[in-house]
C-alpha positions in Angstrom: 0.0 0.0 0.0 1.5 3.3 -1.1 1.7 6.0 1.6 -0.5 9.0 0.9 1.3 12.2 0.2 1.0 14.7 3.1 -0.7 18.0 2.2 0.8 21.3 3.2 -0.7 22.8 6.3 -0.6 26.3 7.7 0.1 26.9 11.4 1.6 29.5 13.6 4.8 29.0 15.6 3.9 29.7 19.3 7.3 31.1 20.2 7.6 33.7 17.4 4.1 34.2 16.2 5.3 33.5 12.6 2.9 31.9 10.1 4.4 28.9 8.4 3.2 26.6 5.7 4.8 23.2 5.5 4.2 19.4 5.7 3.8 18.1 9.3 2.6 14.9 10.8 1.7 13.8 14.4 2.9 10.2 13.6 6.1 9.3 15.5 9.1 7.7 13.9 8.9 3.9 13.5 12.6 3.5 14.4 13.5 4.7 17.9 17.1 5.4 18.5 18.0 4.7 22.2 19.4 7.7 24.0 22.9 7.3 25.3 22.1 8.5 28.8 18.9 9.4 30.6 19.3 11.0 34.1 22.8 9.5 34.3 21.7 6.0 33.4 22.9 4.2 30.2 20.8 2.0 28.1 21.8 -1.7 27.5 20.7 -1.3 23.9 23.8 0.8 23.2 26.1 -2.1 24.3 27.4 -4.3 21.5 29.4 -6.8 23.5 29.2 -8.6 26.8 31.9 -6.5 28.2 30.2 -3.3 27.3 26.9 -4.6 28.9 28.8 -5.3 32.1 30.3 -1.8 32.1 26.8 -0.4 31.5 25.5 -2.4 34.5 28.3 -1.2 36.7 27.7 2.4 35.6 24.0 2.2 36.4 24.6 0.6 39.8 27.1 3.4 40.6 24.6 6.0 39.4 21.9 4.5 41.6 24.1 4.6 44.6 25.0 8.2 44.0 21.3 9.1 43.5 20.5 7.3 46.7 23.2 9.2 48.6 22.0 12.5 47.2 18.5 11.7 48.3 19.7 10.6 51.7 21.4 14.0 52.2 18.2 15.8 51.1 15.6 17.0 53.7 13.2 14.2 52.7 15.9 11.6 53.1 17.0 12.9 56.5 13.4 12.9 57.7 12.9 9.2 56.6 16.2 8.2 58.3 15.2 10.0 61.5 11.9 8.2 61.6 13.6 4.9 60.9 16.0 5.4 63.7 13.2 6.3 66.1 11.2 3.2 65.1 14.2 1.0 65.5 14.8 2.3 69.0 11.1 1.9 69.9 11.2 -1.7 68.6 13.9 -2.5 71.2 11.2 -2.4 73.9 9.8 -5.6 72.4 13.0 -7.4 71.2 15.6 -6.3 73.8 15.4 -8.3 77.0 16.6 -5.6 79.5 14.1 -3.0 78.3 11.3 -5.6 78.0 12.0 -6.7 81.6 11.9 -3.0 82.7 8.4 -2.6 81.2 7.0 -5.6 83.1 5.3 -8.9 82.2 2.0 -7.7 80.6 1.9 -7.6 76.8 1.4 -4.6 74.6 5.0 -3.4 74.5 4.8 -2.7 70.8 3.0 0.5 71.8 6.4 2.1 72.3 7.2 1.7 68.6 3.7 2.8 67.6 4.2 6.1 69.5 7.4 6.8 67.5 5.2 6.6 64.4 2.5 9.0 65.8 5.1 11.5 67.1 7.2 11.2 64.0 10.8 12.5 64.4 11.0 14.4 61.1 9.0 17.4 62.3 10.7 20.7 63.3 12.0 21.0 66.9 9.4 23.7 67.7 6.6 21.4 66.6 8.2 18.6 68.7 8.2 20.7 71.8 4.5 21.4 71.3 3.8 17.7 70.6 5.6 16.8 73.9 3.5 19.3 75.8 0.3 17.9 74.4 1.4 14.4 75.0 2.2 15.2 78.6 -1.4 16.5 79.1 -2.8 13.4 77.3 -0.8 11.0 79.5 -1.9 12.7 82.7 -5.5 12.6 81.5 -5.3 8.9 80.6 -3.7 8.1 84.0 -6.5 10.0 85.8 -9.2 8.1 84.0 -7.4 4.8 84.6 -7.1 5.5 88.4 -10.7 6.6 88.5 -11.8 3.3 86.9 -9.6 1.4 89.4 -11.2 3.4 92.3 -14.7 2.5 91.1 -13.7 -1.2 90.9 -12.1 -1.3 94.4 -14.7 0.8 96.3 -17.9 -0.2 94.7 -17.0 -3.7 93.5 -14.5 -4.8 96.2 -15.7 -3.2 99.4 -19.4 -2.9 98.7 -19.6 -6.1 96.7 -21.5 -4.5 93.9 -19.4 -5.6 90.9 -22.2 -5.1 88.3 -22.7 -1.5 89.6 -19.0 -0.9 89.4 -19.0 -2.1 85.8 -21.9 0.3 85.0 -20.1 3.2 86.6 -16.9 2.4 84.7 -18.8 2.1 81.5 -20.7 5.4 82.1 -18.0 7.7 83.5 -14.7 6.2 82.2 -15.6 4.8 78.8 -18.5 7.1 77.9 -17.5 10.3 79.7 -13.7 9.9 79.3 -13.6 8.8 75.7 -16.4 11.2 74.8 -14.5 14.1 76.2 -11.5 13.0 74.1 -13.7 13.0 71.0 -15.1 16.4 71.8 -11.6 17.9 72.2 -10.5 16.3 69.0 -13.4 17.8 67.0 -13.4 21.1 68.8 -9.7 21.9 68.3 -9.2 20.1 65.0 -5.4 20.3 65.3 -3.1 17.5 64.0 -1.0 17.5 67.1 -4.1 17.4 69.3 -5.4 14.5 67.3 -2.2 12.6 68.0 -2.5 13.4 71.7 -6.1 12.2 71.7 -5.1 9.0 70.0 -2.3 8.5 72.6 -4.8 9.1 75.5 -7.3 6.6 73.9 -4.7 3.9 73.6 -3.7 4.3 77.2 -7.3 4.3 78.5 -8.3 1.3 76.5 -5.2 -0.7 77.5 -6.0 -0.2 81.2 -9.8 -0.1 81.5 -10.7 -2.9 79.0 -7.8 -5.2 79.5 -6.9 -5.0 83.2 -8.3 -8.0 85.0 -8.1 -6.2 88.4 -10.8 -3.8 87.3 -13.2 -6.6 86.4 -12.4 -8.6 89.6 -12.7 -5.6 92.0 -9.2 -5.3 93.5 -6.5 -2.7 93.0 -3.4 -3.4 90.8 -1.0 -0.7 89.6 1.0 -3.0 87.3 -0.8 -2.1 84.1 -1.1 1.5 84.9 2.6 1.8 85.7 3.5 -0.2 82.5 1.4 2.0 80.3 3.0 5.1 81.8 6.5 3.7 81.2 5.7 2.9 77.6 4.2 6.3 76.9 7.1 8.1 78.5 9.6 5.9 76.7 8.0 6.4 73.3 7.8 10.2 73.6 11.4 10.4 75.0 12.8 8.4 72.1 11.0 10.5 69.5 12.0 13.8 71.1 15.6 12.7 71.5 16.0 11.6 67.9 14.3 14.8 66.7 16.5 17.1 68.7 19.8 15.3 68.4 19.9 14.1 64.8 19.7 16.9 62.1 17.5 19.2 64.1 15.3 21.3 61.8 14.0 24.8 62.6 10.9 26.2 60.9 12.3 29.7 61.4 15.5 28.9 59.5 13.5 27.2 56.7 11.2 30.3 56.4 14.2 32.6 56.3 15.9 30.5 53.6 12.7 30.4 51.5 12.2 34.2 51.8 15.8 34.9 50.9 15.5 32.6 47.8 12.3 34.3 46.8 13.8 37.8 47.3 16.9 36.9 45.1 14.6 35.6 42.3 12.4 38.7 42.5 15.5 40.9 42.4 16.9 39.2 39.3 13.5 39.4 37.6 13.2 43.2 38.4 16.7 43.8 37.2 16.1 42.1 33.8 12.8 44.0 33.4 14.5 47.3 34.2 17.4 46.6 31.9 15.0 45.7 29.1 12.9 48.8 29.6 15.9 51.1 29.5 17.4 49.4 26.4 14.0 49.2 24.7 14.4 45.5 24.1 11.3 43.4 24.6 13.1 40.1 24.0 15.3 40.6 27.1 12.2 41.2 29.2 10.4 38.1 27.8 13.4 35.9 28.2 13.7 36.9 31.9 10.1 36.0 32.7 9.7 32.2 33.1 6.4 30.4 33.4 7.1 29.8 37.1 7.3 33.5 37.7 
């Protein structure tokens, strides 16, 4: 089948506004020539022998390592590394025997690692100080609700012998009132750090009120309360220490750097516009204004 001859078409070049009349087609070339390098990587199609293929593989592996190192030194890479270190230290509460023994026999020690995820270490140090303050309030509130539930269980269930009534009081005041107040604060303030603090407080209350057998049996036991307190303090301390000791980030410094960069770009643009205006050259003005501006 003979290919049809393309007809001449008239179009306007966007860059110059010139009207042109020529043959053009939207069909791509059937033969694709591999580019020698794309973003530092070489194509295996350019290799003709086995030795050249091995050299290309070595070059690509080296390029990947260099790109990974550059990413690791970037703000995003440093943030990921800080979160990884914090999670690794938090996991030691489960896998390292001395720390696991310090926390006690009851289970749920993975909460330490979970807290390092909630209070991620890649935030700025000012945000971390605020997060620690909110976490302290959340921990105190959770301990207060837990002690109140234990008091209901001991006084009403243990001394008076009204275990069903103690369960009703715990369900009404500790679960309904305590958790309801947390939900109200979360919806009222609508702040990411407050949301994390509410989640932290909920985990602590649920771990004590719903899982502690002493509450259901009507006698006092501080083992679970103390263990939850240790886990909360350990998780918050690990995250804060990693945030402040490894590549500490300041929001004020980031804002200053961003404002300086924007001021320099604006000064360059105004300088080119002024020079073009004085010289009477429109091309210099248009070349200095990029689409991002």
